[in-house]
VMD Tcl script that builds the backbone (N, CA, C; Angstrom):
set m [mol new atoms 330]
animate dup $m
set s [atomselect $m all]
$s set {name element resname resid chain x y z} {
  {N N MET 1 A 2.315 64.460 205.571}
  {CA C MET 1 A 2.186 62.823 206.857}
  {C C MET 1 A 3.416 61.905 205.869}
  {N N ALA 2 A 3.523 61.095 206.325}
  {CA C ALA 2 A 4.664 59.988 205.694}
  {C C ALA 2 A 3.790 58.646 204.760}
  {N N HIS 3 A 4.726 58.308 203.853}
  {CA C HIS 3 A 4.152 57.676 203.220}
  {C C HIS 3 A 4.521 55.930 203.295}
  {N N THR 4 A 4.332 55.439 203.086}
  {CA C THR 4 A 5.209 53.927 203.201}
  {C C THR 4 A 4.947 53.052 202.408}
  {N N HIS 5 A 5.059 51.779 201.922}
  {CA C HIS 5 A 4.398 50.480 201.376}
  {C C HIS 5 A 3.470 49.491 202.536}
  {N N TYR 6 A 2.519 49.353 202.525}
  {CA C TYR 6 A 1.515 48.510 203.122}
  {C C TYR 6 A 1.138 47.238 201.945}
  {N N ASP 7 A 1.056 46.213 202.963}
  {CA C ASP 7 A 0.478 44.852 202.218}
  {C C ASP 7 A -0.898 45.029 202.232}
  {N N GLU 8 A -1.723 45.023 201.237}
  {CA C GLU 8 A -3.157 45.356 201.643}
  {C C GLU 8 A -3.583 44.232 200.272}
  {N N TYR 9 A -5.150 43.978 200.668}
  {CA C TYR 9 A -5.748 43.004 200.171}
  {C C TYR 9 A -6.927 43.885 200.085}
  {N N CYS 10 A -8.307 43.319 198.979}
  {CA C CYS 10 A -9.526 44.002 198.509}
  {C C CYS 10 A -10.365 42.952 199.298}
  {N N LEU 11 A -11.597 44.314 199.788}
  {CA C LEU 11 A -13.043 43.413 200.919}
  {C C LEU 11 A -13.821 43.266 199.624}
  {N N ASN 12 A -13.788 43.476 198.173}
  {CA C ASN 12 A -15.428 43.693 197.389}
  {C C ASN 12 A -15.731 42.569 197.708}
  {N N GLU 13 A -16.871 42.170 197.775}
  {CA C GLU 13 A -17.950 40.927 198.095}
  {C C GLU 13 A -17.532 40.226 196.871}
  {N N ASN 14 A -17.803 41.228 195.733}
  {CA C ASN 14 A -17.886 40.640 194.739}
  {C C ASN 14 A -16.745 39.321 193.733}
  {N N GLY 15 A -16.099 39.600 194.636}
  {CA C GLY 15 A -14.887 38.616 194.575}
  {C C GLY 15 A -13.420 39.353 193.882}
  {N N CYS 16 A -12.843 40.415 193.803}
  {CA C CYS 16 A -12.146 40.685 192.959}
  {C C CYS 16 A -10.967 40.273 193.778}
  {N N GLY 17 A -10.930 39.586 194.677}
  {CA C GLY 17 A -9.222 39.015 194.955}
  {C C GLY 17 A -8.071 39.586 195.118}
  {N N TRP 18 A -7.719 40.707 194.699}
  {CA C TRP 18 A -6.236 41.569 194.461}
  {C C TRP 18 A -5.638 41.465 195.986}
  {N N THR 19 A -4.862 41.191 195.973}
  {CA C THR 19 A -3.718 41.483 197.344}
  {C C THR 19 A -2.366 41.824 196.531}
  {N N GLY 20 A -1.664 43.076 197.216}
  {CA C GLY 20 A -0.535 43.171 196.669}
  {C C GLY 20 A 0.124 44.545 197.422}
  {N N GLU 21 A 1.361 44.827 197.149}
  {CA C GLU 21 A 1.785 46.254 198.014}
  {C C GLU 21 A 1.267 47.591 197.231}
  {N N ILE 22 A 1.037 48.188 198.125}
  {CA C ILE 22 A 0.544 49.599 197.913}
  {C C ILE 22 A 1.832 50.816 198.694}
  {N N PHE 23 A 1.373 51.798 198.118}
  {CA C PHE 23 A 2.449 53.138 198.803}
  {C C PHE 23 A 1.347 54.252 198.683}
  {N N VAL 24 A 1.643 54.224 200.161}
  {CA C VAL 24 A 0.277 54.528 200.165}
  {C C VAL 24 A 0.703 56.522 201.863}
  {N N GLU 25 A -0.055 57.163 202.093}
  {CA C GLU 25 A -0.001 57.558 203.441}
  {C C GLU 25 A -0.533 57.042 204.270}
  {N N ALA 26 A 0.094 56.994 205.591}
  {CA C ALA 26 A 0.347 56.650 206.850}
  {C C ALA 26 A -1.577 56.785 207.272}
  {N N GLY 27 A -1.867 55.947 207.668}
  {CA C GLY 27 A -3.575 55.738 208.201}
  {C C GLY 27 A -4.226 55.987 207.571}
  {N N THR 28 A -4.193 55.603 206.078}
  {CA C THR 28 A -5.342 56.304 205.176}
  {C C THR 28 A -5.792 54.569 204.986}
  {N N LYS 29 A -6.952 54.417 204.247}
  {CA C LYS 29 A -7.379 52.911 203.551}
  {C C LYS 29 A -7.574 53.505 202.264}
  {N N PRO 30 A -6.527 52.856 201.457}
  {CA C PRO 30 A -6.358 53.286 199.981}
  {C C PRO 30 A -7.644 52.062 198.946}
  {N N PRO 31 A -8.026 52.831 197.867}
  {CA C PRO 31 A -9.043 51.809 197.291}
  {C C PRO 31 A -8.664 50.409 196.855}
  {N N CYS 32 A -8.897 49.521 196.232}
  {CA C CYS 32 A -8.521 48.598 195.152}
  {C C CYS 32 A -8.051 49.039 193.996}
  {N N PRO 33 A -6.712 48.689 193.676}
  {CA C PRO 33 A -6.189 49.516 192.175}
  {C C PRO 33 A -6.981 48.722 191.498}
  {N N THR 34 A -7.363 47.432 191.425}
  {CA C THR 34 A -8.012 46.856 190.679}
  {C C THR 34 A -9.567 46.763 190.412}
  {N N CYS 35 A -10.480 46.912 191.499}
  {CA C CYS 35 A -11.534 47.021 190.980}
  {C C CYS 35 A -12.221 48.609 191.616}
  {N N GLY 36 A -11.567 49.621 193.021}
  {CA C GLY 36 A -11.872 50.816 193.463}
  {C C GLY 36 A -12.468 49.946 194.501}
  {N N GLY 37 A -12.612 48.713 194.871}
  {CA C GLY 37 A -13.702 48.747 195.975}
  {C C GLY 37 A -12.655 48.622 197.559}
  {N N PRO 38 A -13.123 48.449 198.988}
  {CA C PRO 38 A -12.561 48.892 199.930}
  {C C PRO 38 A -11.006 47.833 200.213}
  {N N THR 39 A -10.354 48.374 200.728}
  {CA C THR 39 A -8.984 47.373 201.539}
  {C C THR 39 A -8.856 47.161 202.950}
  {N N ASP 40 A -8.051 46.714 202.844}
  {CA C ASP 40 A -7.941 46.738 204.549}
  {C C ASP 40 A -5.853 45.684 204.738}
  {N N ARG 41 A -5.504 46.231 205.667}
  {CA C ARG 41 A -4.233 45.759 205.907}
  {C C ARG 41 A -4.217 44.339 206.016}
  {N N LEU 42 A -2.694 43.468 205.230}
  {CA C LEU 42 A -3.047 42.518 205.251}
  {C C LEU 42 A -1.379 42.269 205.903}
  {N N TRP 43 A -2.099 41.491 207.468}
  {CA C TRP 43 A -0.621 41.550 208.727}
  {C C TRP 43 A -0.427 40.341 208.604}
  {N N ILE 44 A 1.378 40.740 208.911}
  {CA C ILE 44 A 2.669 39.485 208.746}
  {C C ILE 44 A 2.479 39.346 209.805}
  {N N GLY 45 A 2.430 38.180 210.674}
  {CA C GLY 45 A 2.937 37.250 211.721}
  {C C GLY 45 A 4.653 37.657 212.144}
  {N N LYS 46 A 4.779 36.784 212.820}
  {CA C LYS 46 A 5.792 36.889 213.881}
  {C C LYS 46 A 7.125 36.416 212.881}
  {N N SER 47 A 6.588 35.345 212.506}
  {CA C SER 47 A 7.201 34.622 211.161}
  {C C SER 47 A 7.348 34.824 209.878}
  {N N ALA 48 A 6.627 35.907 209.586}
  {CA C ALA 48 A 6.795 36.554 208.555}
  {C C ALA 48 A 6.269 36.014 206.780}
  {N N SER 49 A 5.207 35.525 207.680}
  {CA C SER 49 A 4.713 34.326 206.486}
  {C C SER 49 A 2.833 34.774 206.501}
  {N N VAL 50 A 2.258 34.491 205.598}
  {CA C VAL 50 A 0.774 34.666 205.868}
  {C C VAL 50 A -0.113 33.557 205.335}
  {N N VAL 51 A -0.659 33.084 206.319}
  {CA C VAL 51 A -1.592 32.215 205.526}
  {C C VAL 51 A -2.755 32.424 204.700}
  {N N ASP 52 A -3.066 31.844 203.466}
  {CA C ASP 52 A -3.666 32.311 202.371}
  {C C ASP 52 A -4.635 32.261 202.984}
  {N N ASP 53 A -5.847 32.930 202.107}
  {CA C ASP 53 A -7.107 33.094 202.983}
  {C C ASP 53 A -7.981 32.028 201.404}
  {N N THR 54 A -7.486 31.314 201.032}
  {CA C THR 54 A -8.063 31.084 199.517}
  {C C THR 54 A -8.247 29.602 199.609}
  {N N ILE 55 A -9.270 29.383 199.901}
  {CA C ILE 55 A -10.432 27.528 199.680}
  {C C ILE 55 A -9.724 27.109 198.050}
  {N N LEU 56 A -8.608 26.242 198.325}
  {CA C LEU 56 A -8.766 26.057 196.584}
  {C C LEU 56 A -10.218 25.308 196.266}
  {N N GLY 57 A -10.410 25.831 194.921}
  {CA C GLY 57 A -11.384 24.723 194.674}
  {C C GLY 57 A -12.589 25.157 195.259}
  {N N GLY 58 A -12.656 25.625 196.199}
  {CA C GLY 58 A -13.546 26.224 196.670}
  {C C GLY 58 A -14.747 25.232 197.945}
  {N N GLU 59 A -15.496 25.608 198.928}
  {CA C GLU 59 A -15.897 24.921 199.920}
  {C C GLU 59 A -17.787 25.276 199.301}
  {N N THR 60 A -17.962 24.218 199.241}
  {CA C THR 60 A -19.725 24.340 199.309}
  {C C THR 60 A -20.042 23.799 200.175}
  {N N ILE 61 A -21.316 24.721 200.919}
  {CA C ILE 61 A -21.971 23.879 202.146}
  {C C ILE 61 A -23.354 24.012 201.452}
  {N N GLU 62 A -24.108 23.086 201.731}
  {CA C GLU 62 A -25.330 22.746 201.086}
  {C C GLU 62 A -26.749 23.119 202.556}
  {N N ASN 63 A -26.862 23.756 203.455}
  {CA C ASN 63 A -27.204 23.609 204.271}
  {C C ASN 63 A -27.581 25.104 204.819}
  {N N LEU 64 A -27.007 26.443 204.269}
  {CA C LEU 64 A -27.108 27.231 204.235}
  {C C LEU 64 A -28.397 28.484 204.210}
  {N N SER 65 A -28.533 28.004 202.874}
  {CA C SER 65 A -30.176 28.705 202.328}
  {C C SER 65 A -30.588 27.378 201.677}
  {N N ILE 66 A -31.528 27.688 200.708}
  {CA C ILE 66 A -32.144 26.643 199.779}
  {C C ILE 66 A -31.546 26.281 198.979}
  {N N ASP 67 A -30.340 27.019 198.037}
  {CA C ASP 67 A -29.495 26.404 197.305}
  {C C ASP 67 A -27.805 26.399 197.635}
  {N N PRO 68 A -26.994 26.115 197.112}
  {CA C PRO 68 A -26.042 25.760 197.816}
  {C C PRO 68 A -24.614 26.601 197.246}
  {N N ILE 69 A -23.864 27.030 198.385}
  {CA C ILE 69 A -23.303 28.377 198.547}
  {C C ILE 69 A -21.977 28.487 198.716}
  {N N THR 70 A -21.046 28.307 197.802}
  {CA C THR 70 A -19.951 28.177 197.631}
  {C C THR 70 A -18.766 29.160 197.854}
  {N N PHE 71 A -17.752 29.258 198.751}
  {CA C PHE 71 A -16.917 30.185 199.207}
  {C C PHE 71 A -15.183 29.967 198.888}
  {N N HIS 72 A -14.877 30.805 198.514}
  {CA C HIS 72 A -13.726 30.657 198.046}
  {C C HIS 72 A -12.858 31.218 198.458}
  {N N SER 73 A -13.031 31.468 199.928}
  {CA C SER 73 A -11.866 32.467 201.006}
  {C C SER 73 A -12.629 32.049 202.429}
  {N N ARG 74 A -11.945 32.565 203.163}
  {CA C ARG 74 A -12.184 31.679 204.217}
  {C C ARG 74 A -12.819 33.087 204.981}
  {N N SER 75 A -12.222 34.279 204.638}
  {CA C SER 75 A -12.548 35.478 205.281}
  {C C SER 75 A -14.335 35.429 204.838}
  {N N GLU 76 A -14.664 35.504 203.324}
  {CA C GLU 76 A -15.332 35.491 202.634}
  {C C GLU 76 A -16.610 34.332 203.383}
  {N N LYS 77 A -16.235 33.263 204.325}
  {CA C LYS 77 A -17.287 32.601 204.389}
  {C C LYS 77 A -17.457 33.022 205.903}
  {N N LYS 78 A -16.024 33.433 206.874}
  {CA C LYS 78 A -16.677 33.673 207.862}
  {C C LYS 78 A -17.656 34.927 207.871}
  {N N ARG 79 A -17.059 36.050 206.785}
  {CA C ARG 79 A -18.314 37.546 206.858}
  {C C ARG 79 A -19.897 36.577 206.715}
  {N N TYR 80 A -20.083 35.603 205.920}
  {CA C TYR 80 A -21.301 34.606 205.064}
  {C C TYR 80 A -22.123 34.541 206.809}
  {N N LEU 81 A -21.258 33.781 207.065}
  {CA C LEU 81 A -21.781 32.763 207.825}
  {C C LEU 81 A -22.554 34.339 209.663}
  {N N LYS 82 A -20.988 34.961 209.867}
  {CA C LYS 82 A -21.336 36.075 211.102}
  {C C LYS 82 A -22.541 37.171 210.244}
  {N N GLU 83 A -22.560 37.657 209.272}
  {CA C GLU 83 A -23.970 38.347 208.565}
  {C C GLU 83 A -25.560 37.633 208.979}
  {N N HIS 84 A -25.471 36.193 208.609}
  {CA C HIS 84 A -26.414 35.455 209.233}
  {C C HIS 84 A -26.574 34.773 210.204}
  {N N GLY 85 A -25.826 35.087 211.521}
  {CA C GLY 85 A -26.136 34.681 212.428}
  {C C GLY 85 A -25.435 32.979 213.076}
  {N N PHE 86 A -24.675 32.833 212.146}
  {CA C PHE 86 A -24.275 30.974 211.907}
  {C C PHE 86 A -22.773 30.862 212.830}
  {N N ARG 87 A -22.675 29.971 213.695}
  {CA C ARG 87 A -21.252 29.997 213.817}
  {C C ARG 87 A -20.924 28.300 213.357}
  {N N GLU 88 A -19.864 28.152 212.632}
  {CA C GLU 88 A -19.356 26.748 212.828}
  {C C GLU 88 A -19.064 26.138 213.965}
  {N N LYS 89 A -19.639 24.791 214.037}
  {CA C LYS 89 A -19.141 24.058 214.742}
  {C C LYS 89 A -17.904 22.885 214.878}
  {N N VAL 90 A -17.452 22.929 216.059}
  {CA C VAL 90 A -16.232 22.577 215.694}
  {C C VAL 90 A -16.392 20.954 216.587}
  {N N ARG 91 A -15.690 20.206 216.482}
  {CA C ARG 91 A -16.102 19.020 217.457}
  {C C ARG 91 A -14.693 18.545 217.693}
  {N N HIS 92 A -14.219 18.245 218.905}
  {CA C HIS 92 A -13.303 17.642 219.280}
  {C C HIS 92 A -13.362 16.016 218.669}
  {N N VAL 93 A -11.888 15.682 218.464}
  {CA C VAL 93 A -11.882 13.982 218.541}
  {C C VAL 93 A -10.722 13.757 219.280}
  {N N GLY 94 A -11.142 12.753 219.865}
  {CA C GLY 94 A -9.854 12.321 220.572}
  {C C GLY 94 A -8.873 11.334 219.992}
  {N N ASN 95 A -7.570 10.625 220.308}
  {CA C ASN 95 A -6.936 9.763 220.018}
  {C C ASN 95 A -7.704 8.147 219.570}
  {N N VAL 96 A -7.768 7.468 218.337}
  {CA C VAL 96 A -8.729 6.443 218.276}
  {C C VAL 96 A -8.063 5.295 218.751}
  {N N GLY 97 A -8.730 4.412 219.862}
  {CA C GLY 97 A -8.092 3.699 220.367}
  {C C GLY 97 A -7.685 3.614 221.596}
  {N N GLU 98 A -6.862 4.985 222.163}
  {CA C GLU 98 A -6.751 5.370 223.517}
  {C C GLU 98 A -7.533 4.904 224.575}
  {N N GLY 99 A -9.113 5.479 224.322}
  {CA C GLY 99 A -9.514 5.308 225.351}
  {C C GLY 99 A -10.058 6.636 226.495}
  {N N SER 100 A -9.568 7.635 225.320}
  {CA C SER 100 A -9.553 8.888 225.843}
  {C C SER 100 A -9.803 9.801 225.397}
  {N N ASP 101 A -10.260 11.055 225.517}
  {CA C ASP 101 A -10.929 12.477 224.890}
  {C C ASP 101 A -9.424 12.916 224.653}
  {N N LYS 102 A -8.523 13.188 224.968}
  {CA C LYS 102 A -6.911 13.878 224.606}
  {C C LYS 102 A -6.455 13.613 223.084}
  {N N SER 103 A -5.838 14.439 222.460}
  {CA C SER 103 A -5.548 14.762 221.361}
  {C C SER 103 A -4.254 14.860 221.142}
  {N N GLU 104 A -2.824 14.440 220.578}
  {CA C GLU 104 A -1.515 15.121 220.071}
  {C C GLU 104 A -1.529 16.271 219.910}
  {N N HIS 105 A -2.920 17.266 219.432}
  {CA C HIS 105 A -3.017 18.129 218.642}
  {C C HIS 105 A -3.377 19.443 220.026}
  {N N THR 106 A -3.907 18.508 221.023}
  {CA C THR 106 A -4.193 19.604 221.658}
  {C C THR 106 A -3.481 19.457 223.469}
  {N N THR 107 A -2.575 21.151 222.790}
  {CA C THR 107 A -1.801 21.226 224.156}
  {C C THR 107 A -2.037 21.542 225.758}
  {N N ARG 108 A -3.442 22.659 225.519}
  {CA C ARG 108 A -4.081 22.913 226.838}
  {C C ARG 108 A -5.511 23.091 226.699}
  {N N TRP 109 A -6.670 23.653 227.426}
  {CA C TRP 109 A -7.221 23.513 227.462}
  {C C TRP 109 A -8.223 24.561 228.391}
  {N N PHE 110 A -8.847 25.489 227.639}
  {CA C PHE 110 A -9.261 26.733 228.380}
  {C C PHE 110 A -11.021 26.535 228.810}
}
mol reanalyze $m
mol bondsrecalc $m
mol representation Tube
mol addrep $m
């Protein structure tokens, strides 16, 4: 089987945070070289750039449990919300003063 380079990231819930290039056999899931945890492919979009998953400084949410929870990545937050049956509420705010709910950031409605 062919070997190739892949950009991978660590899925370890303990917050290893490793991201890097790995030389692996195609179709395999290599362990994290830092902690040994599972990894997943880091997909690169059409623009050949990746949006950083990190939440700089963390995001603390106080009403998910008895104690506040701080998330340091969007994927960590998404995983926690899914595991506990929560969904984020997204509010639409139109342009102020125009008397409309339209926004210059919205191009189409589904």
